C-alpha positions in Angstrom: 0.0 0.0 0.0 1.4 3.4 -1.1 0.7 6.4 1.1 1.8 9.1 -1.4 1.8 8.9 -5.2 3.8 11.7 -6.9 3.5 12.3 -10.7 6.5 13.8 -12.3 10.1 14.1 -11.3 11.0 17.8 -11.3 12.2 20.0 -8.5 8.8 20.3 -6.8 8.0 16.6 -7.1 11.4 15.5 -5.7 11.1 17.9 -2.7 7.6 16.6 -2.0 8.8 13.0 -2.2 11.6 13.7 0.2 9.4 15.4 2.7 6.8 12.7 2.6 9.4 10.0 3.1 11.1 11.9 5.9 7.6 12.1 7.6 7.4 8.3 7.5 5.1 7.8 4.5 5.7 5.3 1.8 6.2 7.0 -1.5 5.9 6.1 -5.2 7.2 8.6 -7.8 6.2 8.1 -11.4 8.3 9.8 -14.1 7.5 9.5 -17.9 10.8 11.0 -19.2 13.5 8.8 -20.6 16.1 7.8 -18.0 18.8 10.3 -19.2 16.3 13.2 -18.8 14.8 12.4 -15.4 14.9 15.1 -12.8 13.5 17.9 -14.9 15.2 21.2 -14.4 16.9 19.9 -11.3 19.6 18.6 -13.6 20.5 22.2 -14.5 20.2 23.8 -11.0 22.3 21.4 -9.0 25.2 23.9 -8.6 22.7 26.1 -6.8 20.9 23.5 -4.6 23.6 21.0 -3.8 27.2 21.4 -2.8 29.9 20.0 -5.1 33.6 20.2 -4.9 33.7 22.2 -8.1 31.2 23.5 -10.7 29.6 20.8 -12.7 29.4 21.0 -16.5 25.7 20.3 -16.9 25.3 22.7 -19.8 28.7 22.3 -21.4 28.1 19.0 -23.1 25.4 17.9 -25.4 23.0 20.8 -24.9 25.1 23.6 -26.5 26.1 21.3 -29.3 22.4 20.5 -30.0 21.6 24.3 -30.0 24.5 24.9 -32.5 23.3 22.0 -34.7 19.8 23.3 -34.4 20.9 26.7 -35.6 22.5 25.1 -38.7 19.3 23.1 -39.2 17.3 26.4 -39.3 19.8 28.2 -41.5 18.2 26.8 -44.7 14.9 28.3 -43.6 16.1 31.8 -42.6 18.5 32.2 -45.6 15.8 31.2 -48.1 13.2 33.4 -46.5 15.4 36.5 -46.4 16.6 35.8 -50.0 13.1 35.6 -51.5 11.5 38.4 -49.5 13.9 40.9 -48.0 16.5 40.8 -50.8 14.2 40.5 -53.8 13.3 44.2 -54.3 17.0 45.2 -54.2 18.1 42.2 -56.4 15.4 42.8 -59.0 16.0 46.6 -59.2 19.7 47.0 -58.9 21.1 43.7 -60.2 18.5 42.6 -62.8 17.5 46.1 -63.7 13.8 45.3 -63.4 11.3 47.9 -62.3 10.5 48.5 -58.6 6.9 47.5 -59.4 7.9 44.2 -60.9 10.1 43.4 -57.9 7.4 44.3 -55.3 4.8 42.3 -57.2 7.1 39.3 -57.2 7.7 39.7 -53.5 3.9 39.8 -52.8 3.3 36.7 -54.9 6.2 34.9 -53.1 4.6 35.8 -49.8 1.3 34.2 -50.9 3.2 31.1 -52.1 4.8 30.8 -48.7 1.4 30.7 -47.0 0.4 27.9 -49.4 3.5 25.7 -48.9 4.0 26.1 -45.2 0.9 24.2 -44.0 1.8 21.4 -46.5 5.4 20.9 -45.2 4.4 19.8 -41.7 1.8 17.2 -42.6 4.0 15.9 -45.4 6.8 15.4 -42.9 4.4 13.5 -40.6 3.7 11.1 -43.5 7.2 10.5 -44.8 9.3 11.5 -41.8 11.2 14.7 -40.9 14.6 13.5 -41.8 14.0 12.3 -45.4 12.1 15.5 -46.2 14.8 17.8 -44.8 17.5 15.9 -46.6 15.7 15.8 -49.9 14.9 19.6 -49.9 18.5 20.4 -48.9 19.9 18.2 -51.7 17.5 19.7 -54.2 18.6 23.2 -53.2 22.3 22.3 -53.4 22.1 20.9 -56.9 19.5 23.3 -58.5 19.8 26.7 -56.8 22.6 27.9 -59.0 21.3 26.6 -62.3 17.9 28.3 -61.5 19.6 31.6 -60.7 21.9 31.4 -63.8 18.8 30.9 -66.0 17.3 34.0 -64.4 20.4 36.1 -64.8 21.1 35.3 -68.4 17.8 36.8 -69.6 16.2 38.7 -66.6 12.5 39.3 -66.8 9.5 39.6 -64.5 8.4 36.1 -65.5 11.7 34.4 -64.9 12.2 36.2 -61.5 8.8 35.1 -60.5 9.4 31.5 -61.6 12.7 31.2 -59.8 11.6 32.8 -56.5 8.4 30.7 -56.5 10.7 27.7 -56.8 12.7 28.9 -53.9 9.4 29.5 -52.0 8.7 25.8 -52.4 12.0 25.1 -50.7 11.2 27.4 -47.9 7.7 26.3 -47.3 8.3 22.5 -47.4 11.6 22.7 -45.5 10.3 25.1 -42.8 7.2 23.1 -42.2 9.3 20.0 -41.4 12.1 21.9 -39.7 10.0 23.6 -37.0 8.7 20.2 -35.9 12.1 18.6 -36.1 13.8 21.3 -34.2 11.3 21.0 -31.4 11.7 17.2 -31.3 15.5 17.1 -31.2 15.8 19.5 -28.2 15.9 17.9 -24.7 12.6 18.1 -23.0 13.8 20.1 -20.0 15.3 22.9 -22.2 13.1 22.6 -25.2 11.7 26.1 -25.3 15.0 27.9 -24.6 16.9 25.5 -26.9 14.5 26.1 -29.8 14.6 29.9 -29.4 18.4 30.1 -29.1 18.9 27.9 -32.2 16.3 29.7 -34.3 17.6 33.1 -33.2 21.1 32.1 -34.0 20.1 31.1 -37.5 18.1 34.3 -38.0 20.9 36.5 -36.9 23.8 34.8 -38.6 22.3 33.4 -41.8 19.0 35.3 -42.4 20.1 38.7 -41.3 23.3 38.7 -43.3 21.7 37.3 -46.5 21.1 40.7 -48.2 24.6 41.9 -47.4 26.4 38.7 -48.4 24.4 38.4 -51.6 25.3 41.9 -52.6 28.9 41.3 -51.8 29.0 38.1 -53.8 27.6 39.9 -56.9 30.1 42.7 -56.5 33.1 40.4 -55.9 32.4 37.9 -58.7 30.5 39.9 -61.2 28.1 37.0 -61.4 24.4 38.0 -61.1 23.6 34.4 -60.1 26.1 34.3 -57.2 23.6 34.8 -54.4 22.8 31.1 -55.1 26.2 30.2 -53.5 25.0 31.5 -50.1 21.8 29.6 -50.4 23.6 26.5 -51.4 25.9 26.9 -48.4 22.9 27.2 -46.1 21.5 24.0 -47.7 24.8 22.2 -47.0 24.5 23.3 -43.3 20.9 22.1 -43.2 21.9 18.7 -44.7 24.8 18.3 -42.3 22.8 19.3 -39.2 19.9 17.0 -40.1 22.4 14.1 -40.4 24.1 14.9 -37.1 20.9 15.6 -35.1 19.0 12.5 -36.2 22.1 10.3 -35.7 22.3 11.6 -32.1 18.6 11.0 -31.6 19.0 7.4 -32.7 22.0 7.0 -30.3 20.0 8.5 -27.4 17.1 6.2 -28.1 19.4 3.1 -28.0 20.8 4.3 -24.7 17.4 4.8 -23.2 16.3 1.3 -24.2 
């Protein structure tokens, strides 16, 4: 016969279990987390609540590496988004010598396209899996981004600009729909919110925010109007690499838990 049943194994639950046991009650504590994540946030507050001979490296191991890899995973999303929206008016007007109206209309239509593809990416990844979809879109971007941009640059027109950016919008919508779910799933449960926000903010600041500047620099340095594709391809390589690393780590953790 159990006197006290405690659901969960975070700080509050562990304190309640200790107090009940010290008072003489028999206690059962039920925890649903995998073994390596049991204890909730108490894993990350032990330097404050318990005495150790020296500081413990709770957050210096897998967690920061996961955030870094998560940032690389999100880099494909942020780079594509900034390229097809923020950079488009400048690219169309100053590089392709199209009218401001043409560039803005393309940007508007790309935004509508994003709204169409984004709700499709998530359910599609539910059906075929996050990893295969992320890898497939990354590879497609790596091998076709520059040919598409080169086709646009050799005979720039409103129609070609629209076609290429709608193609990149497909990349963004499908990849991002799967990436948001994947980035949530690969983060440890007890730091999921902060881990997701740090990874996505890192990708936005480093990859997305610098996309217009780097794209402009590439055009000026190489003289190649299609050169912004190199930056997009680099982001796709980062996304492909991060997907491989994160899902390999997830598989390893699952084996250890079993």
